[in-house]
C-alpha positions as CSV (number, residue, x, y, z in Angstrom):
1,M,-53.2,-20.9,13.9
2,S,-56.6,-19.7,12.8
3,L,-57.1,-16.4,11.1
4,K,-58.8,-15.2,14.3
5,E,-55.7,-16.1,16.3
6,D,-53.5,-14.4,13.8
7,L,-55.6,-11.2,14.0
8,D,-55.4,-11.3,17.8
9,R,-51.6,-11.7,17.7
10,W,-51.4,-8.8,15.2
11,E,-53.5,-6.6,17.4
12,N,-50.9,-7.0,20.2
13,E,-47.8,-6.9,18.0
14,K,-48.7,-3.9,15.9
15,K,-48.3,-1.6,19.0
16,L,-44.7,-2.6,19.0
17,Y,-44.4,-1.9,15.3
18,R,-45.9,1.5,15.7
19,E,-43.2,2.3,18.3
20,L,-40.6,0.8,16.0
21,E,-41.7,3.0,13.1
22,S,-40.5,6.3,14.6
23,I,-37.2,4.7,15.7
24,I,-36.5,3.3,12.2
25,H,-37.4,6.6,10.5
26,S,-35.1,8.5,12.7
27,F,-32.3,6.0,12.5
28,L,-32.4,5.8,8.7
29,K,-32.5,9.6,8.3
30,D,-29.4,9.9,10.5
31,L,-27.7,7.1,8.5
32,S,-28.5,8.9,5.3
33,Y,-27.1,12.2,6.3
34,S,-24.0,10.7,8.0
35,N,-23.1,9.1,4.7
36,G,-23.5,12.2,2.6
37,L,-26.9,11.0,1.1
38,A,-30.4,12.4,1.2
39,F,-32.7,9.5,0.3
40,K,-36.5,9.8,1.0
41,I,-37.9,7.5,3.7
42,E,-41.5,6.2,3.7
43,T,-42.9,3.9,6.4
44,R,-46.1,1.9,6.3
45,L,-47.9,-0.3,8.9
46,K,-50.3,-2.8,7.4
47,E,-53.9,-2.0,8.0
48,D,-56.0,-4.8,9.7
49,Y,-58.0,-5.4,6.5
50,S,-54.9,-5.6,4.4
51,F,-53.3,-8.0,6.9
52,Y,-56.4,-10.2,6.9
53,K,-56.8,-10.3,3.1
54,K,-53.1,-11.2,2.5
55,M,-53.2,-13.9,5.2
56,N,-56.4,-15.3,3.7
57,L,-55.0,-15.2,0.1
58,K,-51.7,-16.8,1.1
59,R,-53.4,-19.6,3.1
60,N,-55.6,-20.4,0.1
61,E,-52.4,-20.8,-1.9
62,N,-50.5,-22.6,0.8
63,K,-52.2,-24.0,3.9
64,D,-48.9,-24.1,5.7
65,Y,-48.4,-20.3,5.4
66,S,-47.9,-18.9,8.9
67,Y,-48.1,-15.6,10.7
68,N,-44.3,-15.4,10.8
69,D,-44.1,-15.9,7.0
70,M,-45.5,-12.4,6.5
71,T,-42.5,-10.2,6.7
72,D,-44.0,-7.0,5.4
73,K,-46.4,-6.3,8.2
74,F,-44.3,-3.2,8.7
75,G,-42.5,-1.8,5.7
76,V,-39.9,0.9,4.9
77,R,-39.3,2.3,1.5
78,I,-36.1,4.1,0.7
79,I,-36.3,6.2,-2.5
80,C,-33.0,7.6,-3.9
81,R,-32.4,10.0,-6.7
82,Y,-29.8,8.0,-8.8
83,K,-29.4,4.3,-9.5
84,E,-25.7,4.4,-8.6
85,E,-26.8,5.1,-5.0
86,I,-28.6,1.8,-4.7
87,P,-25.5,-0.3,-4.0
88,L,-24.3,2.2,-1.4
89,I,-27.6,2.1,0.4
90,C,-27.7,-1.7,0.2
91,E,-24.3,-1.8,1.8
92,L,-25.5,0.5,4.6
93,I,-28.5,-1.7,5.3
94,D,-26.4,-4.8,5.3
95,K,-24.0,-3.2,7.7
96,N,-26.5,-1.7,10.1
97,F,-29.3,-4.3,10.2
98,D,-29.5,-8.1,10.7
99,V,-30.5,-9.0,7.1
100,K,-32.5,-12.3,6.9
101,K,-33.3,-12.3,3.2
102,T,-32.6,-10.2,0.1
103,E,-34.7,-10.2,-3.1
104,D,-33.4,-8.3,-6.1
105,F,-36.2,-7.5,-8.6
106,Y,-33.7,-5.6,-10.8
107,E,-32.1,-8.9,-11.7
108,K,-35.4,-10.7,-12.5
109,H,-36.0,-9.1,-15.9
110,A,-34.5,-10.2,-19.2
111,F,-33.1,-7.5,-21.4
112,Y,-36.3,-7.2,-23.4
113,E,-38.6,-7.1,-20.3
114,Q,-40.1,-4.3,-18.3
115,G,-41.6,-4.6,-14.8
116,Y,-41.4,-3.9,-11.2
117,K,-37.9,-2.9,-10.0
118,S,-36.8,-2.7,-6.4
119,I,-34.6,-4.5,-3.9
120,H,-36.4,-6.0,-0.9
121,K,-34.6,-6.9,2.3
122,D,-36.2,-8.7,5.3
123,V,-34.4,-7.4,8.3
124,K,-34.3,-7.2,12.1
125,L,-32.7,-4.6,14.4
126,K,-29.3,-5.5,15.6
127,E,-29.4,-6.0,19.4
128,T,-26.8,-3.4,20.1
129,K,-28.9,-1.3,22.5
130,K,-30.8,-2.3,25.6
131,E,-33.9,-0.3,24.5
132,F,-34.1,-2.4,21.3
133,E,-34.5,-5.6,23.3
134,K,-38.3,-5.6,23.0
135,F,-38.1,-5.4,19.2
136,K,-35.7,-8.3,18.8
137,N,-38.3,-10.7,17.3
138,L,-39.8,-8.2,14.8
139,I,-39.0,-8.7,11.2
140,F,-39.8,-6.0,8.7
141,E,-39.2,-5.2,5.1
142,I,-37.0,-2.5,3.6
143,Q,-37.5,-1.7,-0.1
144,I,-34.9,0.3,-2.0
145,R,-35.4,1.9,-5.4
146,T,-35.0,5.1,-7.4
147,L,-37.5,7.9,-7.9
148,C,-38.3,6.7,-11.5
149,D,-38.7,3.1,-10.3
150,N,-41.1,4.3,-7.6
151,V,-43.2,6.2,-10.2
152,W,-43.5,2.9,-12.1
153,A,-44.3,0.9,-9.1
154,D,-47.0,3.2,-7.8
155,I,-48.8,3.5,-11.1
156,Y,-48.4,-0.2,-12.2
157,H,-49.5,-1.4,-8.7
158,D,-52.9,0.3,-9.2
159,I,-53.6,-0.5,-12.9
160,G,-51.2,-3.2,-13.9
161,Y,-50.5,-6.3,-11.9
162,K,-53.4,-6.8,-9.5
163,P,-55.3,-9.9,-10.5
164,A,-58.6,-8.0,-10.2
165,N,-57.4,-5.5,-12.9
166,V,-57.0,-7.6,-16.0
167,T,-55.7,-5.3,-18.7
168,S,-56.0,-5.5,-22.5
169,E,-53.0,-6.2,-24.7
170,P,-52.9,-2.5,-26.0
171,I,-52.8,-1.2,-22.4
172,K,-50.1,-3.8,-21.5
173,R,-48.1,-2.5,-24.5
174,E,-48.5,1.1,-23.3
175,L,-47.3,0.2,-19.8
176,H,-44.4,-1.7,-21.3
177,C,-43.4,1.4,-23.3
178,L,-43.8,3.6,-20.2
179,G,-41.5,1.3,-18.2
180,G,-38.9,1.8,-20.9
181,L,-39.2,5.5,-20.9
182,L,-38.8,5.7,-17.1
183,E,-35.8,3.4,-17.3
184,V,-34.2,5.7,-19.9
185,A,-35.1,8.7,-17.7
186,D,-33.4,7.0,-14.8
187,S,-30.2,6.6,-16.8
188,C,-30.4,10.2,-18.1
189,F,-30.7,11.6,-14.6
190,S,-27.7,9.6,-13.4
191,R,-25.7,10.7,-16.5
192,V,-26.5,14.4,-16.0
193,N,-25.5,14.2,-12.3
194,Q,-22.2,12.5,-13.2
195,N,-21.5,15.1,-16.0
196,I,-22.0,17.9,-13.5
197,L,-19.7,16.2,-10.9
198,N,-17.1,15.5,-13.6
199,S,-17.3,19.0,-15.1
200,D,-14.2,21.0,-15.9
201,E,-16.1,24.2,-15.1
202,I,-16.6,25.7,-11.6
203,S,-20.3,26.4,-12.1
204,S,-22.9,26.8,-9.3
205,E,-24.3,23.4,-10.3
206,F,-21.0,21.7,-9.9
207,V,-20.2,23.5,-6.6
208,L,-23.6,22.6,-5.1
209,N,-23.3,19.0,-6.0
210,Y,-19.7,18.9,-4.6
211,L,-20.7,20.5,-1.3
212,L,-23.8,18.5,-0.7
213,P,-22.2,15.3,0.7
214,Y,-20.2,17.4,3.2
215,F,-23.3,19.5,4.1
216,Y,-25.4,16.4,4.8
217,Q,-22.7,14.9,6.9
218,L,-22.0,18.0,8.9
219,F,-25.5,19.7,9.1
220,K,-27.8,16.7,8.8
221,T,-30.7,18.7,7.4
222,S,-32.4,19.7,4.1
223,Y,-31.8,22.9,2.1
224,D,-33.5,25.1,-0.5
225,A,-32.0,24.4,-3.9
226,N,-33.2,27.6,-5.6
227,Y,-31.8,29.7,-2.8
228,S,-28.5,27.9,-3.1
229,K,-28.3,28.6,-6.9
230,T,-28.7,32.4,-6.5
231,N,-26.3,32.5,-3.6
232,L,-23.6,30.5,-5.3
233,D,-23.9,32.5,-8.5
234,F,-22.8,35.5,-6.3
235,L,-20.3,33.7,-4.1
236,L,-18.4,32.3,-7.0
237,T,-17.5,35.8,-8.1
238,L,-15.6,36.2,-4.9
239,I,-13.5,33.1,-5.1
240,D,-10.0,33.3,-6.7
241,I,-9.9,29.6,-7.8
242,H,-9.7,28.8,-11.5
243,T,-9.7,25.0,-11.9
244,V,-12.0,22.2,-10.7
245,K,-9.0,20.3,-9.4
246,E,-7.8,23.3,-7.4
247,F,-11.4,23.9,-6.0
248,K,-11.7,20.3,-4.9
249,Q,-8.3,20.3,-3.2
250,E,-9.0,23.6,-1.4
251,I,-12.5,22.6,-0.2
252,D,-11.4,19.1,0.9
253,D,-8.4,20.5,2.8
254,F,-10.4,23.2,4.4
255,I,-13.2,20.9,5.6
256,H,-10.8,18.3,6.7
257,K,-8.9,20.8,8.9
258,N,-12.0,22.4,10.3
259,R,-14.4,19.5,10.5
260,K,-14.8,19.5,14.3
261,K,-15.3,23.3,14.3
262,I,-18.0,23.1,11.6
263,E,-19.7,20.3,13.4
264,F,-19.8,22.3,16.6
265,I,-21.3,25.4,14.8
266,S,-23.8,23.1,13.2
267,N,-24.9,21.6,16.5
268,E,-25.1,24.9,18.2
269,R,-26.5,27.2,15.5
270,R,-28.5,25.3,12.8
271,G,-31.7,26.1,14.7
272,E,-31.1,29.9,14.3
273,I,-34.0,30.6,11.9
274,S,-33.0,34.3,11.7
275,N,-30.0,33.3,9.6
276,P,-31.2,31.1,6.7
277,L,-27.6,30.6,5.5
278,I,-26.7,28.3,8.4
279,T,-28.9,25.5,6.8
280,Q,-27.6,26.0,3.3
281,P,-24.7,24.1,1.7
282,E,-23.1,27.3,0.5
283,V,-22.4,28.2,4.2
284,L,-19.3,26.0,3.8
285,L,-18.1,28.3,1.0
286,I,-18.8,31.3,3.2
287,F,-16.7,29.9,6.1
288,Y,-13.9,29.3,3.6
289,L,-14.1,32.9,2.5
290,I,-14.2,34.2,6.1
291,E,-11.0,32.2,6.7
292,F,-9.1,33.2,3.5
293,D,-10.6,36.5,2.1
294,R,-12.3,38.4,4.9
295,A,-11.8,41.8,3.3
296,G,-13.1,40.8,-0.1
297,L,-16.1,39.1,1.5
298,R,-16.9,42.1,3.6
299,D,-16.6,44.6,0.8
300,R,-18.9,42.7,-1.6
301,W,-21.3,41.1,0.8
302,G,-23.9,43.9,0.7
303,D,-24.3,43.4,-3.1
304,H,-26.4,40.2,-2.3
305,F,-26.9,39.5,1.4
306,N,-27.9,41.2,4.6
307,Y,-24.8,42.2,6.6
308,K,-26.4,40.8,9.7
309,Y,-25.9,37.3,8.2
310,L,-22.2,37.9,7.8
311,E,-21.9,39.3,11.3
312,D,-23.5,36.1,12.7
313,L,-21.5,33.7,10.6
314,S,-18.2,35.3,11.2
315,T,-18.8,35.5,15.0
316,W,-19.8,31.9,15.1
317,W,-16.6,31.1,13.1
318,G,-14.6,33.0,15.8
319,D,-13.3,35.7,13.5
320,S,-15.9,38.5,13.6
321,I,-16.1,40.8,10.6
């Protein structure tokens, strides 16, 4: 096909990709929350000029390069906080999409090298729903990487690897060092997170990190971290639990026994903007206290919160205070 024919085909097909864009974003967001994660999702549809330039460049390199060979006409970027989440996300993608190709840029570097790091997957929708039928021939690319790797990719893309931007050796050296710093930062963030989760102290940081996977699964929304910190500092003074092991056991048992009830409250009430606690992870701890220490919660609640919030939450729980 000629470039003109390719552009004509793209003009027709990109309408489908635009429709697919919102479907994929919504699907991945739900997939994230349902699995106790909260990765960032970015989508991008190729601009006409970008499509044309890439097609032209690839044809100059390989005259047999075809329209179907370009698998990133529509792209999705998944950005996670910690590198240990990458295998989990890859497993979710492999399970929920028809994966045609996987390219791992993490494995391409020797121990002494720095460079672009990401996992790319060329995928199609699984034809499990009738409304997906019209998208069955559309291949798109999903990129998976950490926040630190995304910083590197964004900066290096603009000043590092583009052929038009030939850099001097000193600048290449600076970029190499920057890549090393970001890789160290990536490892440090993961280590800090693991240290919090493996802590032997029931701190607000530990409790928040422990509650978050449950919160994402049950409430499927974002939260305010600073608000959580001040709330948890107060709520932990009300809980008569003294070891991390006991805390985990108590919370796990409580949520397991009341999961359907919490899901129902979430579905019915998370739009109640007059009660900000219903979209905060610490609401799980409040429900626990309503169940097991109503008197203590009622007596101390006014030290930190508006009593109206407790009235709402306890009523929704079915045990009005």
